[in-house]
C-alpha positions as CSV (number, residue, x, y, z in Angstrom):
1,X,0.0,-0.1,0.2
2,X,1.1,3.3,-0.6
3,X,0.7,5.9,2.2
4,X,0.0,9.3,0.6
5,X,-0.2,11.0,3.7
6,X,2.7,14.3,3.9
7,X,4.0,13.1,0.7
8,X,4.1,15.3,-2.9
9,X,2.5,14.7,-5.3
10,X,5.6,14.3,-7.2
11,X,6.8,11.3,-4.9
12,X,3.6,9.6,-5.2
13,X,3.9,9.3,-9.1
14,X,6.9,8.4,-9.0
15,X,6.0,5.4,-6.6
16,X,3.4,4.2,-8.8
17,X,5.6,4.5,-11.8
18,X,8.0,2.1,-9.8
19,X,5.1,0.0,-9.1
20,X,4.4,-0.1,-12.5
21,X,7.9,-0.9,-13.9
22,X,8.4,-3.6,-11.3
């Protein structure tokens, strides 16, 4: 799960992209 609390949108997007790459 991705915790979006106190996270920059950029960080969240990057995390999602990394998840998709795997």
